[in-house]
C-alpha positions in Angstrom: 2.2 -87.1 57.7 3.8 -85.7 54.6 1.4 -84.5 51.9 1.8 -86.4 48.6 3.8 -84.6 46.0 1.5 -82.9 43.4 2.7 -83.7 39.9 1.1 -83.0 36.6 -0.1 -86.5 36.3 -1.7 -86.7 39.7 -3.3 -83.2 39.3 -4.7 -84.1 35.9 -6.1 -87.4 37.3 -7.7 -85.5 40.1 -9.5 -83.2 37.6 -10.6 -86.1 35.5 -11.9 -88.0 38.5 -13.5 -85.1 40.4 -17.0 -86.1 41.5 -18.2 -82.9 43.1 -18.1 -79.1 42.4 -15.7 -78.5 45.3 -13.6 -81.5 44.3 -13.3 -80.1 40.7 -12.4 -76.6 42.0 -9.7 -78.0 44.3 -8.3 -80.2 41.5 -8.3 -77.3 38.9 -6.6 -75.0 41.4 -3.9 -77.6 42.0 -3.4 -78.1 38.3 -3.3 -74.4 37.6 -0.7 -73.8 40.3 1.8 -76.0 38.5 1.9 -73.5 35.6 2.6 -76.5 33.3 2.0 -75.9 29.6 0.8 -79.5 29.3 -2.3 -78.5 31.3 -3.5 -76.0 28.7 -6.0 -78.3 27.0 -7.5 -79.4 30.3 -7.7 -75.9 31.7 -9.5 -74.7 28.5 -11.9 -77.7 28.7 -12.8 -76.6 32.3 -13.9 -73.3 31.0 -17.0 -75.0 29.5 -18.0 -76.8 32.7 -20.9 -75.4 34.8 -18.6 -74.5 37.6 -17.7 -70.8 37.9 -15.1 -71.3 40.6 -13.2 -73.9 38.6 -13.5 -71.6 35.6 -11.9 -68.8 37.5 -9.1 -71.1 38.6 -8.6 -72.2 35.0 -8.5 -68.7 33.7 -5.9 -67.8 36.4 -3.8 -70.8 35.4 -4.0 -69.9 31.7 -3.0 -66.3 32.4 0.0 -67.5 34.5 1.1 -69.8 31.7 0.7 -66.8 29.4 1.7 -66.6 25.7 2.1 -70.4 25.2 -1.7 -70.7 25.9 -2.8 -68.2 23.3 -2.7 -70.4 20.2 -4.8 -73.2 21.8 -7.2 -70.7 23.3 -7.8 -69.2 19.8 -8.1 -72.6 18.2 -10.4 -74.1 20.8 -12.7 -71.1 21.3 -16.3 -72.3 21.8 -18.7 -70.4 19.5 -21.7 -72.1 21.0 -21.1 -72.1 24.8 -21.2 -68.4 25.7 -20.0 -69.1 29.2 -16.9 -70.9 28.0 -16.4 -68.1 25.4 -16.5 -65.4 28.1 -14.0 -67.2 30.3 -11.7 -67.8 27.3 -11.8 -64.1 26.4 -11.0 -63.3 30.0 -8.0 -65.4 29.7 -6.9 -63.9 26.4 -7.5 -60.4 27.9 -5.4 -61.3 30.9 -2.6 -62.5 28.8 -2.7 -59.5 26.5 -1.2 -61.2 23.5 -1.9 -59.0 20.4 -2.9 -62.1 18.4 -6.2 -62.0 20.4 -7.0 -58.4 19.4 -9.2 -59.2 16.4 -11.3 -61.6 18.5 -11.7 -59.1 21.3 -12.7 -56.4 18.8 -15.4 -58.5 17.3 -16.6 -59.9 20.6 -16.8 -56.4 22.3 -18.9 -55.0 19.4 -21.0 -58.0 18.3 -21.2 -60.9 20.7 -24.7 -61.9 21.8 -23.6 -62.4 25.4 -23.1 -59.4 27.6 -20.5 -61.3 29.7 -18.5 -61.8 26.5 -18.8 -58.2 25.5 -17.8 -57.0 28.9 -14.7 -59.3 29.1 -13.6 -58.3 25.6 -14.0 -54.5 26.3 -11.8 -54.8 29.4 -9.2 -56.7 27.4 -9.0 -54.2 24.6 -7.2 -51.8 26.9 -4.7 -54.3 28.2 -3.1 -55.7 25.1 0.7 -55.9 25.3 1.4 -53.1 22.8 5.1 -53.5 23.1 4.7 -56.9 21.4 3.1 -55.2 18.3 5.6 -54.1 15.7 6.2 -50.4 16.1 5.1 -49.7 12.5 1.7 -51.3 13.3 1.2 -50.2 16.9 -0.5 -46.9 16.4 -3.1 -48.4 14.0 -3.7 -51.3 16.3 -4.3 -49.0 19.3 -6.7 -46.9 17.2 -8.7 -50.1 16.3 -9.1 -50.7 20.0 -10.1 -47.1 20.7 -12.7 -47.1 17.9 -14.5 -50.2 19.2 -14.3 -49.1 22.8 -15.8 -45.7 22.0 -18.6 -47.6 20.1 -19.1 -49.9 23.1 -19.7 -47.0 25.4 -23.2 -47.0 23.8 -23.9 -50.6 24.6 -27.4 -51.3 26.0 -26.0 -53.0 29.1 -24.4 -50.8 31.8 -21.9 -53.4 32.8 -20.5 -53.5 29.3 -20.3 -49.7 29.2 -18.5 -49.8 32.5 -16.0 -52.2 31.1 -15.5 -50.0 28.0 -14.7 -47.1 30.4 -12.0 -49.3 32.1 -10.6 -50.3 28.7 -10.5 -46.7 27.5 -8.7 -45.5 30.6 -6.1 -48.2 30.3 -5.6 -47.5 26.6 -5.4 -43.8 27.1 -2.7 -44.1 29.7 -0.6 -46.0 27.1 -1.2 -43.8 24.1 1.7 -41.7 22.9 -0.6 -39.3 21.1 -3.2 -37.2 22.9 -6.3 -38.9 24.1 -8.7 -36.0 23.4 -11.4 -38.1 21.9 -11.3 -40.5 24.9 -11.4 -37.6 27.3 -14.4 -36.1 25.6 -16.2 -39.5 25.7 -15.5 -40.0 29.4 -16.6 -36.5 30.2 -19.9 -37.1 28.5 -20.4 -40.5 30.3 -19.5 -38.9 33.6 -22.6 -36.7 33.4 -24.9 -38.2 30.8 -24.9 -42.0 31.3 -28.1 -43.2 32.9 -26.3 -45.4 35.4 -24.5 -43.9 38.4 -21.8 -46.6 38.4 -20.8 -45.8 34.9 -20.8 -42.0 35.6 -18.6 -42.6 38.7 -16.2 -44.9 36.9 -15.8 -42.4 34.0 -15.1 -39.6 36.5 -12.5 -41.7 38.3 -10.9 -42.5 34.9 -10.7 -38.8 34.1 -9.0 -38.2 37.5 -6.5 -40.9 37.0 -5.7 -39.4 33.5 -5.4 -36.0 35.0 -8.2 -34.7 32.9 -11.0 -34.1 35.5 
């Protein structure tokens, strides 16, 4: 028996009619696999559902669609649903469009939710710097560096861990020396009160050739 052809219309219908958590997950995965820009509003809506699996699939789909999803993600960002906000920031971080930088900077430093701060911190290191005008690039990278250095003092170790990842990724793309980042990572590798953060900072230093 030949499986029915999955079209945008049939996948969208399956999402709208899903009556179980697994059914929603399967439907969202199928919709995301199409990489169809028409699915952007629905995938963003799924980020607010209480279904982490479906949210992961929606994030993956939005990242695959890429830059065309950014404007809607920014416009539809949910300031009240922290779960949805965290997933949206993961999508923006995965896409890496520079238009999301201001949001990531604010979220990493100030958001109430640790999951949002963590996602934003990771994303600040993975912005597509080549898409920033050359005359603005150094200043934009320094804004990310400043906030990431600040976030290494976050009360939550998972956020500090994400800041280490962001700093490592950023440092590997800097054209100038990363002395300030190296000094911060060296301090974290010995002084942070969580072994996981210490270990990740040491690994970052090794990858940067600064251990």
